[in-house]
C-alpha positions in Angstrom: 99.3 115.1 108.0 95.6 114.7 108.4 93.7 111.6 109.6 92.6 110.6 106.1 96.2 110.3 104.9 97.1 108.4 108.0 94.3 105.9 107.4 95.4 105.6 103.8 99.0 104.6 104.8 97.6 102.1 107.3 95.1 100.6 104.9 97.6 100.3 102.0 100.0 98.6 104.3 97.7 96.3 106.2 96.1 94.9 103.1 99.2 92.7 102.5 98.4 90.6 105.5 95.2 89.5 104.0 97.0 88.4 100.8 99.2 85.8 102.4 99.1 82.1 101.4 97.9 82.6 97.9 99.2 79.5 96.2 95.8 78.7 94.9 95.8 81.8 92.8 98.2 80.5 90.1 96.6 79.4 86.9 93.1 80.6 87.7 91.6 82.9 85.0 87.8 82.6 84.8 85.3 84.4 87.0 84.3 81.2 88.8 87.9 80.5 89.7 88.4 84.1 90.8 85.5 83.7 93.3 87.1 80.5 94.5 90.4 82.3 95.0 88.8 85.1 97.0 86.9 82.6 99.2 90.0 80.6 99.8 92.0 83.6 100.8 89.3 84.5 103.2 89.4 81.1 104.9 93.2 81.0 105.0 93.8 84.4 106.5 91.9 83.5 109.7 95.0 81.7 111.0 97.3 84.8 110.6 98.9 85.5 113.9 101.7 87.8 113.0 103.4 89.5 110.0 106.4 91.7 109.6 108.3 93.2 106.6 110.4 96.0 105.4 108.3 98.4 103.4 108.9 101.0 100.7 106.1 103.5 100.4 106.1 105.7 97.3 103.7 108.6 96.7 103.7 110.0 93.2 101.9 113.1 91.8 102.4 112.9 88.0 100.7 116.3 87.5 103.2 118.0 89.7 106.0 115.7 88.7 106.6 115.0 92.4 107.7 111.8 94.1 108.3 110.9 97.7 109.7 107.6 99.0 109.6 106.5 102.6 111.3 103.3 103.9 110.6 101.5 107.1 109.3 98.4 108.8 105.8 97.1 109.5 104.7 94.8 112.4 101.3 93.2 113.0 100.3 90.7 115.7 97.1 89.2 116.9 96.7 87.1 120.1 94.0 86.5 122.7 91.5 88.4 120.6 93.5 91.5 120.5 95.6 92.9 117.6 98.3 95.5 117.3 99.9 97.2 114.3 102.9 99.4 114.0 104.7 101.1 111.1 108.1 102.8 111.7 109.4 104.9 108.8 113.1 105.5 109.0 114.2 107.4 105.9 112.8 109.8 103.3 113.8 110.7 99.7 112.1 113.5 97.8 112.4 113.8 94.0 116.1 113.9 93.1 117.3 114.8 96.6 119.5 112.5 98.6 117.9 110.0 101.0 117.8 111.3 104.5 117.0 110.1 108.0 113.3 110.5 108.7 111.5 109.2 111.8 107.7 108.8 111.7 105.7 106.2 113.5 102.1 104.9 113.4 100.7 102.7 116.1 97.3 101.1 116.5 96.4 99.2 119.7 92.8 98.3 118.9 91.5 101.5 120.4 93.8 104.4 119.7 95.6 105.3 116.4 98.7 107.2 117.2 100.9 109.2 114.8 104.3 110.5 115.9 106.2 112.9 113.7 109.7 113.5 114.9 110.4 116.2 112.3 107.8 118.6 113.6 107.7 117.2 117.1 104.0 116.5 116.9 101.8 113.6 118.1 98.2 113.0 117.0 96.0 110.5 118.7 92.6 109.3 117.4 90.3 107.2 119.5 88.6 104.7 117.1 86.3 102.7 119.5 85.2 102.4 123.1 87.8 101.3 125.6 86.0 98.0 126.2 85.3 97.3 122.5 88.7 97.0 120.8 88.7 96.3 117.1 91.1 94.5 114.8 93.3 96.6 112.6 91.4 95.2 109.5 88.1 96.5 110.9 89.7 100.0 111.3 90.6 100.3 107.6 87.8 98.3 106.0 85.9 101.5 105.3 88.8 103.1 103.5 90.4 100.3 101.5 89.4 96.8 100.1 91.1 94.2 102.2 91.7 91.2 100.0 91.2 88.0 101.9 89.2 89.6 104.7 86.4 91.2 102.7 83.6 88.9 101.6 83.7 87.9 97.9 80.2 89.3 97.3 81.2 92.6 98.8 84.3 92.9 96.7 82.4 92.0 93.5 79.8 94.7 94.4 82.5 97.3 94.6 84.9 96.3 91.9 85.4 94.6 88.6 88.0 92.0 89.5 90.4 90.2 87.2 93.7 88.5 86.8 96.2 90.3 84.5 98.2 88.2 82.1 101.9 89.0 82.7 104.3 89.6 79.8 107.6 88.0 79.3 110.4 89.4 81.4 110.6 90.1 85.1 106.9 90.5 85.5 106.3 86.9 84.5 107.5 85.9 88.0 104.4 87.6 89.5 100.6 87.1 89.5 98.7 90.4 89.1 95.3 91.0 90.5 93.5 94.1 89.2 90.5 95.8 91.0 88.7 98.5 89.0 86.4 100.6 91.1 82.8 100.6 89.9 80.8 103.8 89.3 78.6 103.2 92.3 81.3 101.9 94.6 81.8 103.2 98.1 85.4 103.8 97.1 84.5 105.8 94.0 85.6 109.1 95.6 89.0 107.8 96.7 90.3 105.4 94.1 90.1 104.5 90.4 91.9 101.1 90.6 94.1 98.9 92.8 96.6 96.4 91.6 98.3 93.6 93.6 101.4 91.7 92.5 102.1 88.3 94.1 105.5 86.6 94.0 105.0 83.2 92.4 108.0 81.7 94.2 107.2 83.0 97.7 103.4 83.1 97.1 103.3 86.3 99.1 102.4 89.9 98.0 105.3 91.9 96.6 103.7 95.1 95.6 100.5 97.1 95.7 99.7 100.1 93.5 96.6 102.2 94.0 95.5 105.1 91.7 93.4 107.8 93.3 90.6 109.8 91.7 93.1 112.7 91.4 95.5 110.4 89.5 97.9 110.3 92.5 99.7 107.0 92.8 100.3 105.1 96.0 102.8 102.3 95.7 104.0 99.9 98.5 106.7 97.2 98.2 107.2 94.5 100.8 110.6 93.0 101.5 112.1 90.4 103.8 108.7 89.0 104.8 108.2 87.0 108.0 104.8 85.3 108.7 103.7 83.8 112.0 107.1 84.3 113.6 107.1 85.5 117.2 107.2 89.3 117.7 108.3 90.8 121.0 105.2 92.5 122.5 107.4 95.5 123.4 107.7 96.3 119.7 104.2 97.9 120.0 105.1 100.0 123.1 105.9 103.6 122.7 106.6 106.7 124.7 105.8 110.3 123.7 109.0 112.3 123.6 109.4 115.3 125.9 108.5 118.6 124.3 106.3 117.1 121.6 102.9 118.8 121.0 100.1 116.3 121.5 96.6 116.6 119.9 94.0 114.1 121.0 90.7 113.4 119.2 88.2 111.4 121.3 85.7 109.0 119.8 83.1 110.7 117.8 79.5 110.1 118.8 77.3 108.0 116.6 75.9 109.9 113.7 78.7 112.5 114.0 80.9 112.8 110.9 
């Protein structure tokens, strides 16, 4: 799995943290209200200290009639100016096959992004910043994915056509849907066509994200058993590279180097 796919998994997962506390979204439909919603989200997310949830990550390739489903748990914590993010995948289901045990981990400590694949016994580590200049996980992914609630409203409107989708009767009526269509000159134009967010009206928390790539591949993430601003043991973010695993390390690229 290359770094671009790793970043995509992180960015699609972390975006949910910026969507919390969206009670003000209900009932807003015009463009002015949308701008107010986005600004309110930006203000409210500054107090986010921790987040954890069960996740279901589905990757679909309609052209190949292929579907992969991974299940796991996500942890995020920020304190004393430092942040940490971890995703532990625990199972895998491919197409019509039976679900099987599958261990894969992603850890970001503010400096290093680490990917541990237990199936092929491989570890890849990417240095993302200088040791004395740690960055928040949101900064890590901001260049790959729109982070609702953390991105400035004017920046989002420059990159996307943003709107609220009217929900039909049935199960979907319990959700608020926010649709982002990528503009022709957007910095995301080579990666995505659109991104949709579903927010649970009862919990006022994100329930699902669906992103459609330029190749018409579909990335879908569901969030279950949400916990916000509850204490997370710092040891959750510790890890040890298993004996016998092959380790590849990519140091920080120099400025100007792609």
